[in-house]
N, C-alpha and C positions, 0 to 999 in steps of 0.2 A: 141687298137686304142682309146677306150673310155677314158683310163687314159691319153693319150696324149692331148685329148680335155679338160679334167679337168685341167691339168697343164697349158695349153695355156690360158684357161679361167681365171684361178687364177692369172696368170701373167698379163694378160690384165686388169683385175679388179684392181690389185694393181697399175699398171701404171696410169690408168684413175683416180682412187680415189686419188692417190698421187698428181696428177696434179691439182685436183679440189680445194683443200682447200688452204686458204691463210696462214696457219701456217708455221712458219719457220721450217727448218729441225731440228730434235731433236738434241740438244746440251746439254752438261753437264754444269750446273751451280753448282759450288761446293765451298762454302765459306771456306771450310777446306783445299782447295788446295792452298798452299802458292804461287806457280808459277802463277796460274790463277788470284789470288787476286792481285799480283804484276803487272800482265799485265793489269788488269782492272783499277787500280788506275790512271795511267796517261790518259787513255781513258776517265775515268769519269771526271777528271780535265779539259780535253780539250773540251769535248762535253756536259757535264751535269752541272758542277759546276756553270756556269754563271747563271743558273736559280735555281738549287736545292741547291746551296751553297757549298763552298769548304769543309765544315765539315758535309755535308748532312743535313743542318739545314733548308733548304727551304727558301721561301720568307716570309717577315713579313706579318702577318694577312692572312695566306694562306687559311683560311676558309671563308674569306669575299670577295665577288665578287668585282672586279674592276669596274670602270666606264663603260667599254665595255661589262660587264656581265660575263667575264671569271674569273676563279679562279686563284690566284697566284700559282706558283709551290710549291707543298707540300714538306715537309722534307722527306728524305729517311732514317732517323734514327728511333729510337724506338718511337719518339713522333709523327710521321706521320702515314699515313695509307697504305703506299706501302706494308708493311709486311703482310697486311690482304689479299693480292691478291695471287692466285696460281702462281707459277713460269712460267708455260706455258703462262699465261695471261700477265705477265710482259714481257716475251720475245716478244710477239705480240705487246704490247703497244710501246716498244722501237723501234721495227722494222717498224711498220705501223702507229704509232701515236695513239692518243686517238680517235679512230673511231669505229663504230660498227664492230664486236659484243661486243667490250670491252667498249663501251660508247653508250648512247642512240642516236638514229637517230637524226641528226641535232645538236648534242652537239658541242659547239664551245670551242676549247682549243688551247693554245699556244704550246702544246707538239708536236714537229715535228716528222716526220717519219725519222728514221736513216737508212733505207734500202739501200740508195745510198751512205752512208758514212761509215757504219760499216757492216762487215759480221757477220754471225751467231756466230762464235767463239768469235769475239770481243764483241758482245752483251752479250754473256754468261760470258765473263771475267768482264765486267762492273757490271753485276748483282752479280757475285761472290764477287767482291769488296764491293758492297753495303751490301750484306747479311752478309759479314764477320764482319761488324760493328754492327750488331744486337746483343742484349744481350741474355742471356740464357733463360729468360722468353719468349721472342719472338720466339726464335728457338724451344723451347719446344712446344709452341702453334702451330707453323707451322708443326712440326713433328706429333703432336697428331691429327691435322686436315688434314694431308696429303696434305698440300699446296705445298710441294716440289716434289710431285709425277710427273713423266714424263707424257706427253700428252698420251691419250688413242690411 
């Protein structure tokens, strides 16, 4: 009888804890998966290229604040800073926008939330496409610093 209660408690805790966090469901971002990269490219062009550039080059002067105090969209190629962020954080930023906990409280950004436009698999495909364009040095850095590790 005690074992049944342990199992029920474990299941209940899993359900409650799973429902609490804002994290997207675990999805595989894989820049080495040609199918995923091919799925991500048109999604990137449709939803991201307008701000981040057709060639992932970002907006001009992306480090200089605009008149409204917001920063222009950064590049997603090796010259930007996107590759410095862990993959789980990138999934959250695309899904929920640049809001806490991935930005300071009150931070103003033009980065929209795509949770109502793209599902988790599509977001993973977009990030797979972006990451497929990163060079060997960036990929080595990410691997060595475990930035591609799945969420805990």
